C-alpha positions in Angstrom: 0.1 0.1 0.0 1.1 3.5 -0.9 2.2 6.1 1.6 1.4 9.7 0.9 2.7 12.7 2.9 0.6 13.3 6.1 0.7 16.5 7.7 -1.1 17.0 11.0 -4.3 15.4 12.4 -6.1 14.7 9.3 -9.3 12.7 9.0 -9.2 9.4 7.2 -11.4 9.1 4.4 -12.5 6.4 2.0 -14.8 7.0 -1.1 -17.3 4.4 -2.2 -17.5 4.9 -6.1 -17.9 3.5 -9.4 -15.3 5.4 -11.4 -17.2 8.9 -11.8 -19.0 10.8 -9.0 -16.3 9.6 -6.7 -13.3 11.3 -8.6 -15.3 14.4 -8.7 -16.3 14.7 -5.2 -12.6 14.2 -4.2 -11.5 16.9 -6.9 -13.9 19.5 -5.5 -13.7 18.7 -1.8 -10.7 16.6 -0.8 -7.8 17.2 -3.3 -6.0 20.2 -1.6 -7.9 20.0 1.8 -5.3 19.6 4.5 -7.8 18.4 7.1 -8.5 15.1 5.3 -6.4 12.2 4.1 -8.4 10.1 1.5 -6.9 6.8 1.7 -8.7 4.7 -0.9 -11.5 4.8 -3.5 -13.6 1.8 -3.5 -15.1 0.4 -6.9 -18.4 -1.6 -7.8 -21.1 -2.1 -10.4 -18.5 -2.2 -13.3 -16.2 -5.3 -13.6 -12.3 -4.4 -13.7 -12.2 -0.8 -12.6 -10.6 -1.6 -9.4 -6.8 -2.4 -8.7 -6.0 0.8 -10.2 -4.6 4.0 -8.8 -5.8 7.5 -9.1 -2.7 9.0 -10.4 -0.6 11.8 -8.5 -1.1 14.2 -11.5 -4.9 14.0 -10.7 -4.8 13.6 -6.8 -2.6 16.8 -6.1 0.4 17.6 -4.0 -0.8 16.2 -1.0 -0.9 12.6 -2.6 2.5 12.2 -4.3 1.8 8.2 -4.8 -1.7 8.6 -5.9 -4.7 6.8 -4.3 -5.5 3.3 -4.5 -8.6 2.0 -5.8 -10.0 -1.2 -4.3 -13.0 -3.7 -4.5 -15.9 -2.4 -2.4 -16.2 -5.8 -0.8 -12.8 -5.0 1.0 -14.4 -2.1 2.8 -14.6 -3.4 6.5 -11.3 -5.0 6.5 -9.5 -2.1 4.8 -11.1 0.6 7.2 -10.4 -1.2 10.4 -6.7 -1.5 9.0 -6.4 1.9 8.2 -8.4 3.5 11.0 -10.7 5.3 8.6 -12.8 8.0 10.2 -15.3 8.9 7.2 -16.8 6.9 4.6 -18.5 8.9 1.4 -20.9 7.3 -0.8 -20.2 8.6 -4.1 -22.0 6.7 -6.8 -25.7 6.5 -8.3 -28.5 4.4 -9.5 -28.7 2.7 -6.2 -32.0 1.7 -4.2 -32.5 3.5 -0.8 -32.3 0.1 0.9 -28.9 -0.6 -0.5 -27.5 3.0 0.4 -28.5 2.3 4.0 -26.9 -1.1 3.8 -23.8 0.8 3.0 -24.5 2.9 5.8 -24.8 0.3 8.3 -21.7 -1.1 7.1 -19.9 1.9 7.7 -21.4 2.8 11.1 -20.9 -0.7 12.3 -16.9 0.0 12.0 -17.3 3.1 13.8 -16.9 5.6 10.7 -19.3 8.5 9.8 -21.4 7.9 6.6 -21.3 10.9 4.6 -23.4 12.2 1.5 -21.8 15.1 -0.4 -24.7 17.5 -1.8 -25.0 19.9 -4.8 -23.6 23.1 -3.1 -20.4 21.5 -2.4 -19.6 19.5 -5.6 -21.4 21.4 -8.4 -19.2 23.7 -10.6 -20.3 27.4 -11.7 -20.0 27.6 -15.6 -19.2 31.1 -17.1 -22.2 30.4 -19.8 -25.8 29.2 -19.3 -26.1 25.4 -18.3 -28.8 23.2 -19.3 -29.0 19.8 -17.4 -30.6 16.7 -18.4 -30.9 14.1 -15.7 -33.5 11.4 -14.7 -34.4 9.3 -11.7 -33.3 6.0 -13.2 -30.7 4.7 -15.8 -32.6 4.1 -19.1 -35.1 6.9 -18.9 -34.0 8.4 -22.1 -31.8 11.2 -21.4 -29.5 10.7 -24.5 -32.3 11.2 -26.8 -33.4 14.3 -25.2 -29.9 15.8 -24.7 -29.4 15.4 -28.5 -32.7 16.8 -29.4 -31.9 19.9 -27.3 -28.4 20.0 -28.9 -29.9 20.0 -32.3 -32.5 22.6 -31.5 -30.0 25.0 -29.8 -27.8 24.7 -32.9 -30.6 25.3 -35.4 -31.0 28.7 -33.2 -27.4 29.7 -34.1 -26.3 28.9 -30.8 -22.5 27.2 -30.2 -23.1 24.3 -27.8 -21.0 21.9 -26.3 -22.6 18.6 -24.3 -20.4 17.7 -21.3 -21.2 14.0 -20.5 -21.3 12.4 -16.9 -17.6 10.5 -16.5 -17.1 7.2 -17.6 -13.2 6.9 -17.1 -12.5 2.9 -17.2 -8.9 3.1 -18.8 -6.0 5.2 -18.0 -7.0 7.9 -15.8 -4.2 10.3 -16.7 -5.0 10.1 -20.1 -8.7 10.8 -19.9 -8.5 13.8 -17.4 -10.0 16.0 -20.3 -11.5 14.4 -23.3 -12.7 16.2 -26.3 -14.6 14.4 -29.0 -15.7 15.9 -32.3 -15.4 12.9 -34.8 -15.6 9.4 -34.5 -11.9 9.1 -34.9 -11.5 10.5 -31.7 -13.3 7.7 -30.0 -11.1 5.3 -31.6 -7.8 7.3 -30.4 -9.0 7.2 -27.1 -9.6 3.7 -26.9 -13.4 4.1 -25.9 -15.4 1.4 -24.4 -18.7 0.4 -26.1 -20.4 2.0 -23.1 -18.6 5.2 -23.9 -19.5 5.1 -27.6 -23.2 4.4 -26.7 -23.2 8.2 -25.3 -20.6 9.8 -27.6 -21.5 8.4 -30.9 -24.9 9.8 -31.5 -23.9 13.3 -30.4 -20.6 13.2 -32.6 -22.9 11.8 -35.7 -25.3 14.7 -35.2 -22.4 17.4 -35.3 -21.9 17.9 -31.4 -18.8 18.3 -29.4 -18.6 16.2 -26.4 -16.4 16.7 -23.5 -15.8 14.0 -20.8 -13.4 12.9 -18.4 -12.1 13.1 -14.9 -11.2 16.7 -13.9 -14.6 18.6 -14.5 -13.2 22.0 -13.3 -11.0 22.0 -16.4 -13.5 20.3 -18.6 -16.2 23.2 -17.6 -13.4 25.7 -18.3 -12.6 24.4 -21.7 -16.1 23.9 -22.8 -17.3 27.3 -21.8 -14.6 28.9 -24.1 -16.3 27.4 -27.2 -20.0 27.4 -26.0 -23.0 29.9 -25.8 -24.7 27.2 -24.1 -23.3 24.1 -22.1 -25.6 21.0 -21.8 -24.9 18.5 -19.2 -25.8 15.0 -20.4 -26.2 13.3 -17.2 -25.4 9.5 -16.5 -27.3 7.2 -14.3 -29.5 9.0 -12.2 -27.0 11.4 -10.6 -27.4 15.2 -10.2 -25.2 17.4 -12.4 -21.4 18.1 -11.7 -22.3 21.8 -13.1 -24.9 24.1 -11.5 -27.7 24.1 -13.9 -29.7 27.4 -15.0 -32.2 25.0 -16.2 -32.8 21.6 -14.8 -34.9 19.1 -16.8 -35.4 15.7 -15.4 -36.8 12.6 -16.9 -39.0 9.8 -15.2 -39.9 6.6 -16.8 -43.5 5.6 -17.0 -42.5 2.1 -17.8 -41.2 1.8 -14.2 -43.7 3.7 -12.1 -42.7 4.2 -8.5 -39.0 4.2 -9.3 -39.2 8.1 -9.0 -39.1 7.8 -5.0 -37.0 4.1 -4.7 -33.4 5.2 -5.8 -30.7 7.3 -4.9 -29.9 10.1 -5.9 -32.9 9.8 -8.5 -35.5 11.1 -5.7 -33.3 14.2 -5.1 -32.8 14.9 -8.6 -36.4 14.8 -9.1 -36.9 17.2 -6.1 -34.8 19.4 -7.7 -36.2 19.5 -11.1 -37.5 22.7 -12.9 -39.1 20.5 -15.5 -40.0 17.0 -15.3 -40.3 15.2 -18.6 -42.2 12.0 -19.1 -40.9 10.4 -22.3 -42.2 7.0 -23.6 -46.0 8.2 -23.5 -46.6 6.4 -26.8 -45.9 3.0 -25.3 -46.7 3.5 -21.8 -50.3 2.7 -20.5 -52.5 5.7 -19.4 -52.5 4.1 -15.6 -48.7 4.1 -15.7 -48.5 7.9 -17.2 -51.1 8.6 -14.3 -49.1 7.1 -11.6 -45.8 8.8 -12.4 -47.7 12.3 -12.6 -49.1 11.7 -9.4 -45.6 10.9 -7.8 -44.3 14.3 -9.6 -47.1 16.3 -7.8 -46.3 14.8 -4.6 -42.4 15.1 -4.8 -42.0 18.4 -6.8 -45.4 20.1 -7.1 -43.7 23.3 -8.4 -42.2 21.4 -11.3 -43.5 21.9 -14.9 -44.6 18.6 -16.3 -44.2 17.8 -20.0 -45.0 14.8 -21.8 -43.0 13.3 -24.8 -42.9 10.5 -27.2 -40.0 8.0 -27.8 -40.3 6.9 -31.6 -38.4 3.9 -32.5 -36.9 3.3 -36.0 -34.9 0.4 -37.9 -31.9 1.1 -40.1 -31.7 -0.5 -42.5 -35.4 -1.1 -42.5 -35.2 -4.8 -43.2 -38.4 -6.8 -43.1 -38.0 -9.1 -40.0 -41.3 -11.1 -40.4 -40.7 -14.7 -39.9 -37.0 -14.2 -38.9 -34.9 -15.6 -35.9 -33.4 -12.5 -34.2 -31.1 -11.9 -31.3 -31.5 -8.6 -29.6 -28.7 -6.5 -28.1 -29.4 -3.7 -25.7 -27.5 -0.9 -24.1 -25.5 -2.3 -21.3 -26.0 0.0 -18.2 -29.7 0.3 -18.8 -30.2 -3.5 -18.7 -27.7 -4.3 -16.2 -27.4 -2.2 -13.1 -30.2 -0.1 -14.4 -32.5 -2.9 -13.9 -34.5 -3.1 -17.1 -35.5 -6.4 -18.8 -35.1 -5.1 -22.3 -34.6 -1.7 -24.2 -35.3 -0.2 -27.4 -34.2 -3.2 -29.6 -36.7 -5.5 -28.1 -39.5 -3.0 -27.9 -39.1 -2.2 -31.6 -39.3 -6.0 -32.8 -41.5 -7.8 -30.3 -44.7 -7.2 -31.8 -43.4 -8.1 -35.5 -45.4 -10.8 -37.1 -43.8 -14.3 -36.6 -40.7 -13.1 -35.4 -38.7 -15.4 -33.1 -36.8 -13.5 -30.4 -34.0 -16.2 -29.2 -32.7 -16.6 -25.8 -29.2 -15.4 -26.0 -28.0 -17.3 -22.8 -27.5 -20.7 -24.3 -25.0 -19.1 -26.6 -23.2 -17.0 -24.0 -19.4 -17.5 -23.8 -18.0 -17.5 -20.2 -17.4 -13.8 -19.7 -20.9 -13.1 -21.1 -22.4 -15.9 -18.8 -21.0 -14.3 -15.7 -23.2 -11.1 -16.6 -26.1 -13.2 -16.8 -25.2 -14.8 -13.3 -24.8 -11.4 -11.8 -28.0 -10.0 -13.4 -30.5 -12.8 -13.4 -33.3 -10.7 -14.6 -31.8 -11.0 -17.9 -33.5 -13.4 -20.1 -34.7 -12.1 -23.3 -31.8 -9.9 -24.5 -27.9 -9.8 -24.6 -26.3 -6.8 -22.7 -23.8 -4.9 -24.8 -20.9 -5.4 -22.7 -17.5 -4.0 -24.0 -15.8 -2.1 -21.1 -12.7 -4.0 -21.9 -11.3 -5.9 -25.2 -12.0 -9.2 -23.6 -15.6 -8.4 -23.0 -16.2 -6.9 -26.5 -14.5 -10.2 -27.9 -16.9 -12.4 -25.8 -19.8 -10.1 -27.2 -18.7 -10.9 -30.7 -18.2 -14.5 -30.0 -21.7 -15.0 -28.5 -23.3 -13.1 -31.3 -21.6 -15.1 -34.0 -22.4 -18.5 -32.3 -26.0 -17.8 -32.1 -28.1 -19.6 -34.4 -30.3 -16.5 -35.8 -30.9 -14.6 -39.0 -30.3 -11.0 -37.9 -28.7 -9.2 -34.8 -31.2 -6.4 -33.6 -29.1 -3.8 -31.9 -30.8 -1.5 -29.4 -27.3 0.0 -28.3 -26.5 3.7 -29.8 -23.2 2.3 -30.6 -22.4 1.0 -33.9 -21.5 -2.5 -33.3 -20.5 -3.1 -36.8 -17.6 -0.9 -36.7 -16.1 -2.6 -33.5 -16.7 -6.1 -33.9 -16.8 -8.7 -36.9 -20.4 -10.3 -37.3 -21.2 -13.3 -39.4 -24.8 -12.3 -39.9 -26.9 -9.0 -40.8 -27.2 -6.3 -38.2 -30.1 -4.0 -37.8 -30.1 -0.9 -35.5 -32.7 0.4 -33.6 -32.7 4.1 -33.0 -34.7 5.7 -30.1 -35.6 9.2 -30.5 -37.4 12.0 -28.6 -40.5 13.8 -30.1 -43.0 16.3 -28.6 -46.4 14.8 -27.4 -48.4 17.7 -27.2 -47.8 21.7 -27.3 -46.7 23.7 -25.3 -44.0 21.1 -25.0 -40.1 21.0 -24.4 -39.3 23.4 -27.3 -41.7 26.1 -26.0 -40.0 25.4 -22.4 -36.6 26.0 -24.0 -37.6 29.0 -25.9 -38.8 30.7 -22.9 -35.7 29.9 -21.2 -33.5 31.3 -24.1 -35.6 34.5 -24.3 -35.1 35.1 -20.5 -31.2 34.7 -21.0 -31.3 37.1 -24.1 -30.5 34.1 -26.4 -32.3 32.6 -29.2 -31.8 32.6 -33.3 -29.1 34.9 -34.6 -32.1 37.2 -36.2 -33.3 37.6 -32.7 -36.2 35.5 -33.2 -37.3 32.4 -31.1 -38.5 29.7 -33.5 
């Protein structure tokens, strides 16, 4: 175990994380704070992100040897051995029950259990910020973020999307990342999970920032933006202080608005609450989430939207045997049985959606063992090359006619497939007027922004 320079009576801290919020909280609150010594980060949710080191170049002068990252399962033994005083919870999309189980584990070893709030962790930008958040992973944030970016650009405004972090590789190299073309993703060795979020923005002509040090990221993005769009991850609250905060709920998972952390807090913070998927949800489901919104945040404006699906190329899948690949985070720790891919094809006449599990190679079989609710689809796992190869091997072994891919990432660019690939795209569309576009126009007008001609379309 590395030893850093210790001065005075500093409180010893462990930060519980999943390679994102944990690093941000450290940078904002602990990095240059002589009252604390962060002795470790823990890692969970994503396989293979532990047994690394938060590098000295990011950790600062108080940590010349960096900070170790250990598995969350080592928490009790590590904290007793290193006499930890404070345990900070810093990841997202976790049930309230699970958060309190972690609190109980922390208290049982004598440590304080801490949740850092927006006032300590949000960064103030020099340009207006529109944030898109959600109560759960898989609500449809990415589609809404792209729709907003497109509309802002149509008004003649420069916009950069800042994406919630996914630094699963070399942290030093990932400190500040700017993606403007697909080749940038290749050069950065981006995972499938990163590509799922970045590719659609890039293909629409939008610049995306991400990484580890969001102080520097916000500074750089502000220099080339009239408006910053925070494209949130999981159900976390923004790293950047929003001037307009749009929060999505999921009518296909009614009740989750108040069951998950920090999604409930995010909903209570919202200026606008957006209900997407109203074209596939039932009236009862929509009513249930509307009632929940009214109870948790009665001052928020509620807007309903649609989530239309399209297949490219538009192959005739009637009578075909297909295997469906879905967005990984949405269907693993996000808890959904299926996503856009299955939704798009499940009603096609005489289609056979094949169970992927019999074809799963060991690396993919381990994912099914960890997430037993997955029975209909194959999650697009590609955090590391071995996982990506396992995904390819599973798909190529499957006895089907077509691969239906609901992941926003273009799998055809990443892995060789021995059968045709049909991609399913999930868009955002207004359900009724006044809608999200009207709300955006009003916000821009209050800020003195709009089209170059001075008109708000």
